[in-house]
N, C-alpha and C positions, 0 to 999 in steps of 0.2 A: 504493499500500500503506500504511495506517496506521502512522503513528509508532509504534516499540515503546516500551513504557512498563515501568519498573522496579521490581519487588516492593518494597513498603515497609511493608506491613500485617503487625502481628507474628502472631507462630506461637505457638500453644498446644498443649499434649499431651493426647489424647483416645484413653485405653485404650493408652495407652504408644510412641502414634504418633504424630508431628509433623503438625498440619496447620494449613494456614494460616488467620486469621480470616478469617471472610467478609467479603466487600466488597458492600456493600450500595447502593453508588452507582448511580445513573440513571446508563444507558447501559453499564454491565458487562457483558461476555461471563461467561457460568457454564458450566460442565459439572457438572449435577445429577445427583445419583443417590439412589436409596435403596431398600431391601430390607425383607422382610417379618422378625417377630420371628422370632428365632432361626431364621431362613435360609428359613423356611418360605413358600408360596407367597403371592404378594398378588393373581394373576389367577388366578381359577380356571374361565375359560373364556373365547371371545372376546366375551362379552357385558361381561365385567368390562373387557377391553381396549377395548371400544367407549366406554363409560362412562369411561374415562380420559383418550381421545382427545376426548370432549366436554367434558372438564375441561379441556383442555387450550386448547381455544376459548375457556372463560370467562378462562381467564389472560390471555390475549392479550385479548379484549376489554373485560375489567374493570380489568386491572393495568397493561394495556399493556405485556405481556412477549412479546417475539419469539421464536418457537420456530422454531430453525434446523436444528435435526437432533433424530430421537429414535429411540429402541428400546424395545420393552416386552417383556421374556421372562416367565419364570414367576414368580421368587422376586423380582424387581427390575426397577428400570427405568433408561435414562439419556436425558438430553435435552442439549442445548446452547441456551440463550435468554439473550438480551439483557433485562437489567433495563429497567423503564419508569422515569418519574418518581418512584415511590414505592419503587423498588428491586425486588427478589423476595421477601424473606421474605414479607412481607404474605400475597401470592398465592399462594406455596408453602404456608402454613399453610392458609389456606383450600382449597388442591386437595387436601391430605392430609385434614384433618378431613372434607369433602365427600365423599370417596372411601370412607372408612374407613366412614361414615356409612351411603352407598348399600349396599355390601359388606357389611355388618353387619345391615341390616334384610332384606337378601334371604337371608341365609344363616342367618338368627337366631342370629347369634352376637355377644358382647359383647366389649369390652376393644380394645387396640389393634391396629393390621395391621402397622404398620409399626415397626420395630426402635427407631426415634427419630427426631429432626428431619433433616430432608436433610441430606447431604454436598454441597458445593460446592467446584469448583476455579476458580479465575480465570484466564480467557483471556487473554493481553497480546500477543500478538503474529497476524498472520497464519499464519504457520509453526505456532504450537500450535493454532491455530483449525482448520487443515486437518488435523493428527494427531488432534486430538480427535474431529472428525467422522467421520474415516475408523475410528477405534478404536469409536466409537459403531454405523457402520455394519456393522462386522466383528461385533459381539458376539453374533449369531446362531449362529456359525460350526461350532460343535459341535452344532446342530439341522439344519441345513442345509446342503449342498454347498456350496464355494464360486460355484459357477455358478450356484446359485438364491438368493444373498443378495437379490438386487433383489427378487426374487418373494415374499420373506417381506413378508407381509401389516401385520405389526404394526411397522413401521420406514420412515421417511423418504428411505432408500436408494432405492427404485423411483421416488420422485417427484421425487429429485435428478438422476435419470439420463434424466429424461423418459417414462418407461414407466407411470406412473400419476399421475391428475391430483391434484394436492397442495391440501388441504384449507385454507379460506381462512386458516386462523391461522399456516399452514408459510410461512415464508420461505427459498425456496432461493436466491434473487438473490444474496443476501451470498456464497455460497459460490461460485456461477456466475459472480460478478466477478471472483475470485481465479484458479480454477481451470476448465479447461473438463471438460466431461464425460467425454472419453476419460480425461483424467490422473485425474479422482478414480476412475472407475471400476479404471484401473491401481494406481492407490494402495491401494484397498480389496483389490483380488485378490490384491497382489504381497506383502500384508502389510508394506511396507517404505516409506521416502521413497526416491525415486532418488537418492541419495546416495551418499558415499564407501562405501567397503569395511568389511566388518565388523573387519577387521584395524586400520584406521586409526579406528575408531568403538569400541574396547575401552575406551580408555581415558577418552572423552566419557559412556560408561555409567557406568563408576566414577565419575566426577565426578558426573555426575546423580545416582548413588544417594546418594554423600555427603551432597548437598544436602538429600536429604529424608530419611535414615532413618541409622542409628549403623550403624558397620560391623557389629556384633555382631547386629543386629535377627535375631530367629528368622526374620522373612518376607524378608530380605533377596536371597535364593537364589530365591525364587517370582517376585518383582518383576524382579530382574534377567535371569530367563531369559525371563519374558514379553517384557520390553522389549527385551532382545538380539536378539529374533527380529521383533520390530515395528519399531520407530523405531531400533533398531540394526542392521538389516539382516543379519543372521546367518543362512547356511543352517544347514539340518542338520548337514552335515558340520562347520561351523565352531562351531556350540553341542556337538558332540559333543565336540570337542577342548577348547574353553574351559573345561566344567564336565565334564569327565571320563566322561562317559557312553561304555559298551564297544562299543556298536555304535550305528549310525542309528536303528534302529527304538526303541530304550533313549531316545535322543534325543526322539523324535517324541513317544514316550508322556509322558515325562515333562513336554514343554510342551503337551502336551493335558492334561493334569492341572493343571497350574501356572494354564492358562487357566479350566479349570473353578472352581477356588479363586477364581480373580479377579473370574470373572462370578458366583459367590455369597457375594462380601464388597464393600460397597460401599468399605469402608476398604481394601482391597488395590486395588478398580479407579482408586480414586480415587490412590492411590502411583502405579499403573502409568502413568494418563495425567499425572501432574507429570512422572516421570522421562521420558516419552516425548517430552514437550512441551520438558524440559531438553536433549534429544539434539535434538532438531529445532533449537532455537536454537542449538547450538553445531554442528552438521553441515552443514545442508540448506544448499543455494543453487538457488533456483528461479530457470528462465530467465522473461523476463519475457514 
């Protein structure tokens, strides 16, 4: 397992939320995401998603960025990538501008397609990498049943499970060298790390939240709910007790709404991924 590193890059504030300054060093692992202007779609059909996959190939071939996992939704995307010799920013600028130009020409539209520059969260350990890849592969959970996640065409999950031939630009071996196919499937399906109980993880969740956002932040409850059900390992009953929901159904509905909010916001998705990674670092012990 690679040696864990300590986050040393400074933090800047964007839109009232703390965000780590982008690390563009070669070899750095990133959770990359972006969404459409005002939450609008960036993919208007499978033709556009296929174009985006082809641009992943250019990102790999021309900028030496390895794509470890990805998921393309309607108004946003996620992928896990490892920066090449020239970092990741130049390649992402080319990908975003090329995709916008292709879509605009096809649809006869003008103006930006994405809400701004891409968001990225640096990945600093194997535990954080596994948590992030599982999060990316769970992303379509509100579109397809959990049992059908691997069949979702615009995700790398099926390729990681050996159910689909990976494209040449997708690197599945870094994950396969850390976790087995069955362990990865269980991790994605269970929506939790196989770790300590939620009762022991509550303090860890709060500590992770404190590292990422202030106590009075308006989105703290949303991030706390999604992260508690994810890396925190809370069951529906535990969520009901911790967040004061009146019934299990109310807890499930609130969690579903929170996940949709996060799926539609790259900022919220980044915060959840960062909190879940902090939880993983603090609670997960994985067998050799």
